[in-house]
matplotlib code that plots the C-alpha trace (Angstrom):
import matplotlib.pyplot as plt

x = [-23.7, -26.1, -24.9, -26.8, -25.3, -24.3, -20.9, -19.5, -15.9, -13.7, -12.9, -9.6, -10.3, -11.1, -14.9, -17.8, -21.3, -23.9, -26.7, -30.2, -31.9, -29.4, -29.4, -33.2, -33.2, -30.7, -32.4, -29.2, -29.9, -27.8, -27.9, -25.3, -26.1, -22.3, -21.3, -18.9, -16.0, -14.7, -12.0, -12.4, -9.6, -10.1, -13.5, -14.5, -17.8, -19.9, -22.4, -24.8, -23.2, -25.0, -23.3, -23.1, -21.8, -18.2, -18.4, -21.2, -21.7, -25.6, -26.8, -30.1, -30.4, -26.7, -25.6, -22.3, -20.9, -16.9, -16.6, -17.7, -20.7, -22.2, -25.6, -27.6, -26.9, -23.3, -23.4, -25.4, -23.0, -20.1, -21.9, -22.5, -18.6]
y = [-15.1, -15.4, -15.5, -13.8, -15.5, -12.3, -11.9, -8.4, -7.5, -5.0, -2.2, -0.7, 2.1, -0.7, 0.1, -2.4, -1.6, -2.8, -4.4, -2.3, -5.3, -5.1, -1.2, -1.3, -4.0, -2.1, 1.2, 2.6, 5.5, 7.4, 10.7, 10.5, 7.1, 5.9, 2.3, 1.0, -1.2, -3.9, -6.4, -10.1, -12.5, -13.0, -11.4, -7.7, -6.8, -4.0, -2.6, 0.6, 3.4, 4.6, 7.6, 6.9, 8.3, 8.1, 7.1, 4.7, 3.6, 4.7, 5.6, 7.2, 11.1, 11.6, 15.2, 17.1, 18.5, 20.0, 18.5, 14.8, 12.6, 12.4, 11.2, 13.4, 10.9, 11.4, 14.8, 15.2, 13.0, 15.3, 18.6, 17.1, 16.5]
z = [4.6, 1.7, -1.9, -4.4, -7.4, -9.1, -10.4, -11.5, -13.0, -11.9, -14.4, -15.0, -12.4, -9.8, -9.7, -9.6, -10.4, -7.5, -9.1, -9.0, -7.3, -4.4, -4.3, -4.0, -1.5, 0.9, 0.2, -1.6, -3.7, -6.4, -4.6, -2.3, 0.0, 1.3, 1.4, 4.1, 3.2, 5.7, 5.1, 7.0, 5.9, 2.3, 2.2, 1.3, 2.9, 1.8, 4.1, 4.0, 5.7, 8.8, 10.7, 14.2, 17.6, 18.0, 21.6, 22.0, 18.2, 18.3, 15.2, 16.4, 17.3, 16.0, 15.5, 14.4, 17.4, 17.2, 14.0, 15.3, 15.3, 18.9, 20.1, 22.5, 25.4, 24.9, 24.6, 27.8, 29.7, 28.4, 29.5, 33.0, 33.4]

ax = plt.figure().add_subplot(projection="3d")
ax.plot(x, y, z, "-o")
ax.set_aspect("equal")
plt.show()
């Protein structure tokens, strides 16, 4: 893990601001991009959210199917059952 050297305070509502430099490098814009939050022991990890298939985890060619995200490959496998 690489340190950026950037420190931010948490405000009274529990929010932090992601610096513009990090948002630009991760291609996170202010128009609805999401960040996924993970916890690993004493670390909080933020990752740019990419929707993925609920079965195989593939993030390519996903579509909403029955209220869930599925890739075309998994839809084809389900259809063949």
